[in-house]
C-alpha positions in Angstrom: 121.9 -109.1 -89.9 120.4 -111.9 -91.3 120.0 -114.3 -87.9 121.3 -117.3 -90.1 124.4 -116.1 -90.9 127.0 -118.5 -92.2 130.7 -117.4 -92.3 133.5 -120.0 -93.6 137.1 -119.7 -92.3 140.1 -122.2 -93.8 136.8 -124.7 -94.7 135.2 -124.7 -91.5 131.5 -123.2 -91.1 130.6 -120.9 -88.3 127.4 -119.8 -87.5 127.1 -116.1 -86.6 124.8 -113.8 -84.4 124.9 -110.0 -83.4 127.9 -109.1 -81.7 130.3 -112.4 -82.6 134.1 -112.0 -83.2 135.8 -113.4 -85.7 139.8 -113.9 -85.3 141.5 -114.0 -88.6 145.1 -113.2 -89.9 146.4 -112.4 -93.5 146.9 -116.2 -94.1 143.3 -117.2 -93.1 140.6 -118.1 -96.3 137.4 -116.8 -95.3 133.8 -115.5 -96.7 130.8 -114.8 -96.0 127.9 -117.6 -96.7 125.0 -114.9 -96.6 122.1 -115.5 -98.7 122.3 -114.2 -102.3 120.2 -110.2 -101.6 120.2 -110.9 -98.1 122.4 -107.9 -96.3 124.6 -108.4 -93.7 126.4 -105.6 -91.7 130.4 -106.7 -90.4 132.9 -104.1 -89.1 136.8 -104.8 -89.7 139.4 -103.8 -87.6 142.7 -104.0 -89.2 145.8 -103.4 -87.0 150.0 -103.3 -87.2 151.5 -106.2 -85.4 154.8 -104.1 -84.7 152.1 -102.1 -82.7 150.7 -104.4 -80.6 153.6 -106.7 -79.8 154.6 -103.4 -77.7 152.1 -103.8 -75.9 153.0 -107.5 -74.6 154.5 -108.3 -71.5 156.5 -111.4 -70.4 154.3 -114.5 -70.7 151.5 -113.0 -72.4 151.8 -112.2 -76.1 148.8 -110.6 -77.4 149.4 -111.4 -81.2 149.7 -115.6 -80.2 145.9 -116.1 -81.3 147.1 -114.8 -84.8 150.1 -116.2 -85.5 150.8 -119.2 -83.1 147.5 -121.5 -83.0 147.0 -125.0 -82.8 144.5 -127.1 -85.6 141.8 -126.7 -83.7 141.6 -122.9 -83.1 138.5 -121.6 -82.6 138.1 -118.5 -85.1 134.4 -117.4 -83.1 134.4 -115.7 -80.2 131.3 -115.0 -78.9 130.1 -112.1 -76.7 126.4 -112.2 -76.6 124.0 -114.7 -75.1 
């Protein structure tokens, strides 16, 4: 992956590094801002909300980060560094 890859989600820009995860729902407007001609690698995981909600337990909703977030929600989860 290009070291300077930028990604835009709902108008917010994120500088991505190898191993980063972006949390998006079906309503988020998103796009890669990779330099033209620069290759980058991404993996997409799609799941059925009905399936995931069946794994939730009282007091811990696994879908909260997708459907009930505040305006300051940070889409980026940094696993490396």
